[in-house]
Z-matrix of the N, CA and C atoms (Angstrom, degrees):
N
C 1 1.402
C 2 1.551 1 109.53
N 3 1.290 2 115.52 1 147.35
C 4 1.404 3 119.02 2 178.04
C 5 1.553 4 110.88 3 -84.81
N 6 1.311 5 115.09 4 168.14
C 7 1.465 6 118.98 5 -173.66
C 8 1.514 7 111.34 6 -61.23
N 9 1.329 8 117.66 7 -39.47
C 10 1.392 9 118.89 8 179.08
C 11 1.537 10 114.76 9 -64.83
N 12 1.323 11 113.26 10 -39.70
C 13 1.437 12 118.47 11 176.23
C 14 1.554 13 109.34 12 -64.63
N 15 1.292 14 120.19 13 -41.69
C 16 1.412 15 121.87 14 -179.28
C 17 1.599 16 111.91 15 -63.89
N 18 1.361 17 113.10 16 -37.27
C 19 1.483 18 117.38 17 173.02
C 20 1.511 19 112.75 18 -60.57
N 21 1.321 20 114.75 19 -42.81
C 22 1.499 21 117.74 20 178.14
C 23 1.509 22 111.13 21 -62.81
N 24 1.377 23 117.17 22 -39.63
C 25 1.467 24 120.48 23 -178.35
C 26 1.518 25 109.53 24 -69.22
N 27 1.362 26 118.74 25 -36.67
C 28 1.471 27 121.29 26 -179.44
C 29 1.486 28 111.55 27 -67.25
N 30 1.321 29 117.87 28 -24.67
C 31 1.483 30 119.30 29 179.80
C 32 1.466 31 113.10 30 -81.72
N 33 1.351 32 119.35 31 -8.37
C 34 1.477 33 121.88 32 -177.24
C 35 1.506 34 109.42 33 -80.61
N 36 1.325 35 115.40 34 160.42
C 37 1.436 36 122.45 35 -179.97
C 38 1.589 37 107.98 36 -75.58
N 39 1.371 38 111.31 37 167.12
C 40 1.471 39 116.51 38 -179.04
C 41 1.531 40 112.13 39 -66.07
N 42 1.316 41 118.15 40 -36.51
C 43 1.464 42 119.76 41 -179.11
C 44 1.504 43 110.48 42 -70.63
N 45 1.337 44 119.04 43 -37.25
C 46 1.443 45 120.80 44 175.61
C 47 1.534 46 111.32 45 -63.60
N 48 1.325 47 116.25 46 -39.80
C 49 1.489 48 118.38 47 179.56
C 50 1.526 49 111.53 48 -66.95
N 51 1.316 50 116.33 49 -39.18
C 52 1.456 51 118.89 50 176.04
C 53 1.513 52 112.08 51 -64.39
N 54 1.312 53 118.37 52 -38.13
C 55 1.446 54 123.62 53 174.86
C 56 1.508 55 109.89 54 -62.35
N 57 1.341 56 117.42 55 -44.77
C 58 1.476 57 121.17 56 179.11
C 59 1.553 58 109.58 57 -62.02
N 60 1.326 59 116.22 58 -38.94
C 61 1.433 60 118.66 59 -177.99
C 62 1.527 61 111.53 60 -63.67
N 63 1.323 62 117.07 61 -41.29
C 64 1.443 63 121.24 62 175.77
C 65 1.488 64 112.09 63 -61.15
N 66 1.343 65 115.79 64 -40.90
C 67 1.491 66 122.03 65 178.80
C 68 1.513 67 109.73 66 -62.09
N 69 1.374 68 116.49 67 -45.34
C 70 1.412 69 120.90 68 -178.21
C 71 1.543 70 111.53 69 -63.98
N 72 1.344 71 115.32 70 -40.32
C 73 1.461 72 118.89 71 178.58
C 74 1.522 73 111.82 72 -63.62
N 75 1.381 74 116.48 73 -41.40
C 76 1.461 75 121.30 74 177.18
C 77 1.560 76 109.00 75 -62.01
N 78 1.329 77 115.93 76 -43.51
C 79 1.402 78 120.78 77 -179.33
C 80 1.551 79 112.59 78 -60.30
N 81 1.342 80 115.62 79 -43.84
C 82 1.442 81 123.50 80 176.13
C 83 1.500 82 112.24 81 -61.76
N 84 1.369 83 117.21 82 -45.84
C 85 1.424 84 121.98 83 178.36
C 86 1.560 85 111.03 84 -57.38
N 87 1.335 86 114.85 85 -51.80
C 88 1.461 87 118.07 86 -179.07
C 89 1.508 88 112.12 87 -62.94
N 90 1.313 89 116.84 88 -34.20
C 91 1.482 90 119.56 89 179.41
C 92 1.569 91 110.62 90 -69.92
N 93 1.345 92 114.08 91 -38.02
C 94 1.463 93 114.95 92 178.65
C 95 1.521 94 110.18 93 -68.30
N 96 1.328 95 118.85 94 -34.89
C 97 1.473 96 120.55 95 174.87
C 98 1.514 97 111.83 96 -63.29
N 99 1.345 98 116.81 97 -38.92
C 100 1.446 99 121.43 98 179.66
C 101 1.529 100 109.44 99 -68.64
N 102 1.294 101 117.28 100 -37.80
C 103 1.453 102 120.72 101 178.78
C 104 1.557 103 109.99 102 -64.01
N 105 1.267 104 117.00 103 -42.21
C 106 1.456 105 119.93 104 -178.86
C 107 1.518 106 111.54 105 -67.58
N 108 1.332 107 115.51 106 -34.46
C 109 1.496 108 120.21 107 -179.14
C 110 1.554 109 110.17 108 -82.44
N 111 1.317 110 116.06 109 -10.33
C 112 1.452 111 119.45 110 178.74
C 113 1.517 112 115.15 111 86.29
N 114 1.357 113 115.17 112 10.21
C 115 1.467 114 118.42 113 178.49
C 116 1.550 115 110.92 114 -78.79
N 117 1.269 116 117.16 115 -34.30
C 118 1.475 117 122.24 116 -177.38
C 119 1.535 118 109.51 117 -95.29
N 120 1.280 119 115.00 118 121.58
C 121 1.480 120 120.13 119 -178.68
C 122 1.505 121 111.61 120 -93.44
N 123 1.324 122 117.69 121 -31.17
C 124 1.426 123 122.86 122 -177.29
C 125 1.505 124 111.67 123 -88.33
N 126 1.323 125 117.30 124 84.97
C 127 1.479 126 120.76 125 -173.03
C 128 1.490 127 111.52 126 -75.04
N 129 1.328 128 119.14 127 -17.62
C 130 1.480 129 122.90 128 -179.00
C 131 1.502 130 110.54 129 -69.98
N 132 1.336 131 119.88 130 -20.72
C 133 1.451 132 121.84 131 179.64
C 134 1.582 133 109.25 132 -64.10
N 135 1.306 134 118.45 133 -29.71
C 136 1.447 135 121.82 134 179.40
C 137 1.534 136 109.16 135 -62.39
N 138 1.305 137 113.93 136 -41.15
C 139 1.457 138 118.77 137 -179.75
C 140 1.555 139 111.34 138 -62.65
N 141 1.340 140 115.32 139 -38.24
C 142 1.455 141 118.03 140 176.88
C 143 1.479 142 111.97 141 -65.00
N 144 1.347 143 118.02 142 -41.57
C 145 1.475 144 121.55 143 179.75
C 146 1.521 145 108.10 144 -64.95
N 147 1.305 146 118.91 145 -39.48
C 148 1.492 147 118.90 146 179.98
C 149 1.596 148 109.20 147 -63.06
N 150 1.324 149 114.25 148 -38.41
C 151 1.460 150 118.84 149 176.18
C 152 1.524 151 111.34 150 -60.75
N 153 1.342 152 114.75 151 -45.94
C 154 1.486 153 119.95 152 179.24
C 155 1.530 154 110.21 153 -59.66
N 156 1.322 155 116.28 154 -42.31
C 157 1.485 156 122.54 155 179.17
C 158 1.540 157 108.32 156 -59.39
N 159 1.308 158 119.37 157 -49.65
C 160 1.428 159 122.77 158 -177.99
C 161 1.507 160 111.15 159 -63.55
N 162 1.338 161 120.00 160 -40.96
C 163 1.419 162 122.19 161 178.58
C 164 1.531 163 111.85 162 -66.73
N 165 1.291 164 115.43 163 -37.18
C 166 1.497 165 119.43 164 177.53
C 167 1.566 166 111.16 165 -67.85
N 168 1.300 167 113.39 166 -39.75
C 169 1.518 168 117.79 167 176.22
C 170 1.512 169 109.40 168 -63.21
N 171 1.318 170 118.46 169 -41.97
C 172 1.472 171 122.20 170 -177.27
C 173 1.546 172 107.38 171 -61.94
N 174 1.341 173 117.58 172 -46.51
C 175 1.488 174 121.89 173 -178.04
C 176 1.513 175 109.96 174 -62.81
N 177 1.363 176 116.42 175 -39.25
C 178 1.494 177 121.56 176 178.53
C 179 1.536 178 110.62 177 -61.32
N 180 1.354 179 114.54 178 -45.76
C 181 1.464 180 119.69 179 -179.25
C 182 1.472 181 111.97 180 -66.34
N 183 1.355 182 117.80 181 -36.82
C 184 1.454 183 120.76 182 175.76
C 185 1.525 184 112.46 183 -64.51
N 186 1.318 185 116.76 184 -41.74
C 187 1.465 186 118.72 185 178.61
C 188 1.542 187 111.88 186 -67.47
N 189 1.335 188 116.30 187 -35.76
C 190 1.454 189 118.70 188 178.80
C 191 1.571 190 109.97 189 -66.95
N 192 1.315 191 115.36 190 -41.31
C 193 1.478 192 118.24 191 176.14
C 194 1.536 193 112.73 192 -64.14
N 195 1.296 194 116.64 193 -40.12
C 196 1.484 195 120.97 194 176.99
C 197 1.499 196 110.25 195 -60.22
N 198 1.362 197 116.36 196 -45.54
C 199 1.455 198 121.78 197 -179.88
C 200 1.512 199 111.26 198 -63.66
N 201 1.330 200 117.70 199 -43.14
C 202 1.454 201 120.76 200 178.86
C 203 1.520 202 111.51 201 -65.17
N 204 1.303 203 116.04 202 -36.97
C 205 1.478 204 119.71 203 -179.65
C 206 1.543 205 109.07 204 -70.37
N 207 1.265 206 115.70 205 -42.71
C 208 1.518 207 118.25 206 176.85
C 209 1.483 208 113.66 207 -65.89
N 210 1.343 209 115.96 208 -29.88
C 211 1.477 210 118.76 209 179.14
C 212 1.509 211 108.31 210 -75.50
N 213 1.351 212 117.74 211 -35.76
C 214 1.436 213 117.04 212 -176.81
C 215 1.546 214 111.60 213 -77.93
N 216 1.342 215 117.41 214 -22.93
C 217 1.461 216 121.16 215 176.55
C 218 1.539 217 110.00 216 -73.03
N 219 1.360 218 116.93 217 -29.84
C 220 1.458 219 121.05 218 178.77
C 221 1.505 220 114.25 219 -66.24
N 222 1.341 221 114.81 220 -27.65
C 223 1.450 222 119.83 221 -176.98
C 224 1.468 223 110.74 222 -80.72
């Protein structure tokens, strides 16, 4: 993902990010099935989707840590 796309993703809520993560996983699964069946010729797109999944997971974890830190500071 490009920097502008990452900024857009960072501005989303945690629920939206988790929904996006499920969508990306479904997309990767269907692409892997298409690769095995020979329908998908561009196998490098799967690598890009895996990268998007890992970046989304990283942002989710960062948001969870920020929320936990903010919650602990309130106490």
